[in-house]
Short mmCIF file of the C-alpha atoms (twelve columns), coordinates in Angstrom:
data_MODEL
# 
_entry.id   MODEL 
# 
loop_
_atom_site.group_PDB 
_atom_site.id 
_atom_site.type_symbol 
_atom_site.label_atom_id 
_atom_site.label_alt_id 
_atom_site.label_comp_id 
_atom_site.label_asym_id 
_atom_site.label_seq_id 
_atom_site.Cartn_x 
_atom_site.Cartn_y 
_atom_site.Cartn_z 
_atom_site.pdbx_PDB_model_num 
ATOM 1  C CA . MET A 1  -3.858  1.652   15.975  1 
ATOM 2  C CA . LEU A 2  -0.837  0.607   13.927  1 
ATOM 3  C CA . ASN A 3  0.496   -1.563  16.732  1 
ATOM 4  C CA . GLN A 4  -2.904  -3.216  17.096  1 
ATOM 5  C CA . LEU A 5  -3.030  -3.917  13.382  1 
ATOM 6  C CA . LEU A 6  0.438   -5.441  13.396  1 
ATOM 7  C CA . GLU A 7  -0.435  -7.574  16.432  1 
ATOM 8  C CA . MET A 8  -3.633  -8.754  14.784  1 
ATOM 9  C CA . ARG A 9  -1.636  -9.742  11.718  1 
ATOM 10 C CA . LYS A 10 0.347   -12.229 13.817  1 
ATOM 11 C CA . GLN A 11 -2.831  -14.091 14.759  1 
ATOM 12 C CA . GLN A 12 -5.159  -13.651 11.808  1 
ATOM 13 C CA . ASN A 13 -5.322  -12.554 8.215   1 
ATOM 14 C CA . VAL A 14 -4.902  -8.796  8.051   1 
ATOM 15 C CA . ASN A 15 -4.634  -7.380  4.571   1 
ATOM 16 C CA . ALA A 16 -1.149  -5.924  3.978   1 
ATOM 17 C CA . LEU A 17 -2.731  -3.038  2.077   1 
ATOM 18 C CA . ASN A 18 -4.427  -1.917  5.275   1 
ATOM 19 C CA . VAL A 19 -0.991  -1.625  6.862   1 
ATOM 20 C CA . VAL A 20 0.181   0.281   3.753   1 
ATOM 21 C CA . ARG A 21 -2.699  2.717   4.180   1 
ATOM 22 C CA . VAL A 22 -1.862  3.348   7.822   1 
ATOM 23 C CA . TYR A 23 1.812   3.993   7.088   1 
ATOM 24 C CA . LEU A 24 0.878   6.295   4.214   1 
ATOM 25 C CA . GLY A 25 -1.471  8.155   6.532   1 
ATOM 26 C CA . LEU A 26 1.391   8.586   8.980   1 
ATOM 27 C CA . GLY A 27 3.624   9.845   6.179   1 
ATOM 28 C CA . GLU A 28 6.019   6.918   6.596   1 
ATOM 29 C CA . ILE A 29 6.633   6.229   2.929   1 
ATOM 30 C CA . ASP A 30 9.559   3.835   3.485   1 
ATOM 31 C CA . LYS A 31 7.473   1.588   5.746   1 
ATOM 32 C CA . ALA A 32 4.521   1.821   3.364   1 
ATOM 33 C CA . LEU A 33 6.794   0.695   0.536   1 
ATOM 34 C CA . GLU A 34 7.988   -2.295  2.582   1 
ATOM 35 C CA . TRP A 35 4.409   -3.362  3.189   1 
ATOM 36 C CA . LEU A 36 3.447   -2.735  -0.415  1 
ATOM 37 C CA . GLU A 37 6.204   -5.159  -1.375  1 
ATOM 38 C CA . ARG A 38 4.711   -7.680  1.080   1 
ATOM 39 C CA . ALA A 39 1.316   -7.222  -0.530  1 
ATOM 40 C CA . VAL A 40 2.910   -8.015  -3.894  1 
ATOM 41 C CA . GLU A 41 4.650   -11.087 -2.460  1 
ATOM 42 C CA . GLU A 42 1.334   -12.231 -0.973  1 
ATOM 43 C CA . ARG A 43 -0.315  -11.722 -4.383  1 
ATOM 44 C CA . ASN A 44 -2.910  -9.475  -2.813  1 
ATOM 45 C CA . GLY A 45 -5.832  -9.269  -5.213  1 
ATOM 46 C CA . LEU A 46 -6.704  -5.725  -4.168  1 
ATOM 47 C CA . LEU A 47 -3.509  -4.503  -5.798  1 
ATOM 48 C CA . ALA A 48 -5.371  -4.710  -9.104  1 
ATOM 49 C CA . PHE A 49 -7.310  -1.619  -8.031  1 
ATOM 50 C CA . MET A 50 -4.299  0.517   -7.045  1 
ATOM 51 C CA . GLU A 51 -4.116  2.468   -10.308 1 
ATOM 52 C CA . ARG A 52 -7.774  3.383   -10.086 1 
ATOM 53 C CA . GLU A 53 -7.469  4.304   -6.406  1 
ATOM 54 C CA . ILE A 54 -4.586  6.618   -7.272  1 
ATOM 55 C CA . GLU A 55 -6.546  8.157   -10.170 1 
ATOM 56 C CA . VAL A 56 -9.690  8.922   -8.208  1 
ATOM 57 C CA . GLY A 57 -8.008  9.558   -4.872  1 
ATOM 58 C CA . SER A 58 -10.230 7.075   -3.060  1 
ATOM 59 C CA . MET A 59 -7.458  6.217   -0.591  1 
ATOM 60 C CA . GLY A 60 -7.059  9.840   0.342   1 
ATOM 61 C CA . ALA A 61 -4.599  12.623  -0.257  1 
ATOM 62 C CA . TYR A 62 -1.759  10.686  1.352   1 
ATOM 63 C CA . LEU A 63 -1.847  8.136   -1.481  1 
ATOM 64 C CA . GLN A 64 -1.844  10.918  -4.037  1 
ATOM 65 C CA . LYS A 65 1.293   12.315  -2.408  1 
ATOM 66 C CA . ALA A 66 2.914   8.888   -2.089  1 
ATOM 67 C CA . SER A 67 2.106   8.067   -5.692  1 
ATOM 68 C CA . THR A 68 4.726   10.596  -6.748  1 
ATOM 69 C CA . ASP A 69 7.424   8.571   -4.956  1 
ATOM 70 C CA . THR A 70 9.411   6.970   -7.767  1 
ATOM 71 C CA . ARG A 71 10.003  3.783   -5.762  1 
ATOM 72 C CA . ILE A 72 6.293   3.191   -5.344  1 
ATOM 73 C CA . ILE A 73 5.599   4.014   -8.988  1 
ATOM 74 C CA . GLU A 74 8.357   1.655   -10.145 1 
ATOM 75 C CA . LEU A 75 7.098   -1.172  -7.941  1 
ATOM 76 C CA . LEU A 76 3.560   -0.779  -9.223  1 
ATOM 77 C CA . ARG A 77 4.732   -0.567  -12.837 1 
ATOM 78 C CA . ARG A 78 7.050   -3.565  -12.459 1 
ATOM 79 C CA . GLU A 79 4.117   -5.599  -11.222 1 
ATOM 80 C CA . GLY A 80 1.897   -4.380  -14.070 1 
ATOM 81 C CA . LEU A 81 -0.343  -2.413  -11.731 1 
ATOM 82 C CA . LEU A 82 0.202   0.955   -13.395 1 
ATOM 83 C CA . SER A 83 0.169   1.706   -17.077 1 
# 
């Protein structure tokens, strides 16, 4: 699935946050962080909902776990996405 998503991204618009979600689901926090940085660079509008998604756990337990990673927290705070 991940390979398909990455291949699709070469040919069409695939939201970087979808790639983040897959990497988080696989437990690959470093890769998820790389793609989260891409989402920031792309000015992905869905990033505005990240704090709420973390609060309510709507992206699943893997995001809750990843949200304790200081690198992810710092990136989201730096971009004004976490209070």
